[in-house]
C-alpha positions in Angstrom: 49.1 75.1 114.4 49.2 74.9 118.1 52.7 73.8 118.1 53.7 76.3 115.7 52.1 79.1 117.8 53.9 77.7 121.0 57.5 77.7 119.0 56.8 81.3 117.9 55.9 82.2 121.4 59.0 80.4 122.7 61.3 82.2 120.2 60.1 85.7 121.1 60.3 85.1 124.8 64.2 85.8 124.4 65.2 89.4 124.4 68.0 88.8 121.8 65.4 87.6 119.4 63.3 90.6 119.8 66.3 92.8 119.3 67.3 90.8 116.2 63.7 91.0 114.7 63.5 94.7 115.2 67.0 95.4 113.7 66.5 92.9 110.9 62.9 94.3 109.7 64.4 97.7 109.7 67.2 96.7 107.6 64.9 94.8 105.3 63.0 98.0 104.7 66.2 100.0 104.2 68.0 97.4 101.9 65.0 96.7 99.6 64.3 100.4 98.9 67.8 101.5 98.4 68.3 98.2 96.4 65.8 99.1 93.8 67.7 102.2 92.8 71.0 100.4 92.9 69.7 97.6 90.6 68.2 99.9 88.2 71.3 102.0 88.0 73.2 98.8 87.2 75.5 99.4 90.2 74.7 96.1 91.8 78.5 95.5 92.5 78.4 98.6 94.9 76.7 96.9 97.5 79.4 94.1 97.6 82.2 96.6 97.5 80.8 98.9 100.2 80.2 95.7 102.4 83.9 94.9 102.3 84.7 98.5 102.8 82.6 98.3 106.0 84.5 95.3 107.1 87.6 97.5 107.2 85.8 99.6 109.7 84.7 96.7 111.7 88.5 95.3 111.8 89.6 98.7 112.9 86.8 98.9 115.7 87.8 95.4 117.0 91.5 96.2 117.1 91.1 99.8 118.5 88.5 99.2 121.0 86.0 101.3 119.4 82.3 100.6 118.3 82.8 98.4 115.3 79.4 99.6 113.8 80.0 103.3 114.0 83.6 102.8 112.6 82.0 100.7 109.7 79.5 103.4 108.9 82.3 106.0 108.5 84.6 104.0 106.5 81.8 102.8 104.2 80.6 106.4 103.6 84.3 107.5 102.8 84.6 104.4 100.4 81.3 105.5 98.7 82.5 109.1 98.2 85.9 107.9 96.8 83.8 105.5 94.4 81.6 108.2 93.3 84.5 110.7 92.9 86.8 108.2 90.9 83.6 107.5 88.6 82.8 111.0 88.0 86.3 112.6 87.5 88.4 109.9 85.8 88.0 107.9 82.8 87.4 104.6 84.6 84.8 102.1 84.2 82.6 101.7 87.1 83.0 98.1 87.5 86.9 98.3 87.4 86.6 100.8 90.2 84.3 98.7 92.3 86.5 95.7 91.9 89.6 97.5 92.8 88.1 98.9 95.9 86.4 95.5 96.7 89.7 93.6 96.6 91.8 96.3 98.4 89.2 96.6 101.1 89.2 93.0 101.8 92.9 92.6 101.8 93.1 95.6 104.1 90.6 94.2 106.6 92.5 90.8 106.5 95.8 92.5 107.4 94.4 94.8 110.2 92.8 91.8 112.0 95.8 89.7 111.4 98.1 92.3 113.0 95.7 92.9 115.8 94.9 89.4 116.6 91.1 90.1 116.3 90.2 86.6 114.3 87.6 85.5 116.7 83.8 84.7 117.1 83.1 88.4 117.2 84.5 88.9 113.7 82.9 85.8 112.3 79.5 87.3 113.5 80.2 90.4 111.3 81.1 88.3 108.3 78.1 86.1 108.3 75.6 87.7 110.6 74.5 86.5 114.0 71.1 87.1 115.7 72.9 86.6 119.1 75.3 89.5 118.6 72.6 92.4 118.2 72.7 94.5 121.1 70.2 97.3 122.3 73.1 99.7 121.2 73.1 98.3 117.8 69.2 98.6 117.5 69.4 102.1 118.6 72.2 103.1 116.1 70.2 101.2 113.4 67.3 103.4 114.1 69.0 106.7 114.8 71.1 106.6 111.5 68.8 104.6 109.5 65.6 106.7 109.9 67.2 109.9 108.3 68.7 107.5 105.5 65.2 106.2 104.6 63.8 109.6 104.8 66.3 111.1 102.3 65.5 107.9 100.0 61.8 108.8 100.0 62.2 112.6 99.7 64.4 112.4 96.7 62.7 109.1 95.1 61.6 111.0 92.0 64.7 112.4 91.3 66.7 109.4 91.9 64.3 107.4 89.8 64.9 109.9 86.8 68.7 109.5 87.3 68.7 105.8 87.2 67.3 105.7 83.8 69.0 108.7 81.9 71.6 110.8 83.7 72.1 113.0 80.6 68.4 113.9 80.4 68.1 114.5 84.0 71.1 117.0 83.8 69.3 118.8 81.0 66.0 118.9 83.2 68.0 120.9 85.8 68.4 117.9 88.4 71.6 118.0 90.2 72.8 114.6 89.3 76.2 114.7 90.8 75.0 115.7 94.2 72.1 113.2 94.2 74.6 110.4 93.0 76.7 111.1 96.1 73.5 111.2 98.2 72.6 107.7 96.9 75.9 106.0 97.4 76.1 107.7 101.0 72.7 106.2 102.0 73.6 102.8 100.5 76.8 102.9 102.4 74.9 103.6 105.8 72.7 101.0 105.0 75.0 98.3 104.4 77.3 99.2 107.3 74.3 99.1 109.6 73.1 95.7 108.2 76.3 93.7 108.8 75.4 92.7 112.4 72.3 90.8 111.3 73.0 89.8 107.7 76.9 89.8 107.7 79.5 91.9 105.5 79.8 88.9 103.0 76.1 88.5 102.4 74.5 92.0 102.8 74.8 92.7 99.1 72.3 89.8 98.3 69.6 91.4 100.5 70.1 94.6 98.8 70.2 93.2 95.1 68.1 90.0 95.1 64.6 91.1 96.4 64.6 93.7 93.6 65.9 91.4 90.9 63.1 89.1 91.9 60.4 91.8 91.8 61.5 93.1 88.5 60.3 89.6 86.9 56.7 90.6 87.6 57.2 93.8 85.4 54.6 95.9 87.4 56.1 99.3 87.4 58.5 101.1 89.6 56.1 101.8 92.6 54.9 98.1 92.6 58.3 96.8 92.0 59.3 98.6 95.2 56.5 97.1 97.1 57.1 93.6 96.0 60.9 94.1 96.7 59.9 95.1 100.3 57.8 92.1 101.0 60.3 89.6 99.7 63.0 91.3 101.9 60.7 91.3 104.9 59.8 87.7 104.4 63.3 86.6 103.9 64.6 88.3 107.0 61.6 87.0 109.2 61.9 83.4 107.8 65.6 83.4 107.7 66.1 84.6 111.2 63.6 82.0 112.3 65.6 79.4 110.7 68.7 80.8 112.2 67.2 80.4 115.7 65.9 76.9 115.5 68.8 75.3 113.5 71.6 77.5 115.0 72.8 78.7 111.8 74.3 81.9 110.7 71.4 84.3 110.2 73.0 85.9 107.1 73.1 82.6 105.3 69.5 81.6 106.1 68.1 85.0 105.1 70.1 84.9 101.8 69.1 81.4 101.0 65.5 82.2 101.6 65.5 85.4 99.2 67.4 83.3 96.6 64.6 80.7 96.8 62.1 83.7 96.2 64.1 84.8 93.3 64.0 81.4 91.7 60.2 81.1 92.1 59.8 84.5 90.6 61.8 83.2 87.4 59.5 80.2 87.3 56.3 82.0 87.8 57.1 84.5 85.2 58.6 82.3 82.7 57.4 83.0 79.2 
């Protein structure tokens, strides 16, 4: 126990670890709560699509010399609006729209970074996450942008819950379904863009979807599902980043492997 305590004390003696854990815990809260609505809405691929769109923003930021995180937020939000517009106004299946934009975004990001010569360690950290790369500016950005995003989710949680189960009934009940759908995808886009520093654009979708998928195995109702999902996400971030520190591994990979382990455990525990 003493050695474990000393190891934890040693780890938190580093300022970059303190920054990474503050950012990671905030991201875990955002991702798990928003992920609950995404999973229940059967829109899980949305997280992967917006993550690849955010990567376009990162590429533009790296090549043009702007803050990649801010550019990623802008591009992800615009992509979310485009997806929701296409889904609402054209006879296209949601999964088709998401697959097209996902592939197109990744291709565009590769072209941009290739032309700009931005294939380097900085880009690698945005792809797979890195606790070393989280700066004070990143933590401030995550807090400033993430706090109102979380507040909006909590403020309209009842309406969003209603919409996830039956949009048509929600419309007849007077709920502004289209507006709230745009609100949800906007918040999700912001959360994903903010998360890529810690988790990585290629892995953030897992942190948004898997904790909720694991929590749903317990069949305990909506509110308790959110709480279990939140616990799984927080545990995965804390344990995953600890592994990342001690074994010098990409933080996104260790976080996702941890949450997948929790998902498998949940399947086994709740097996009929």
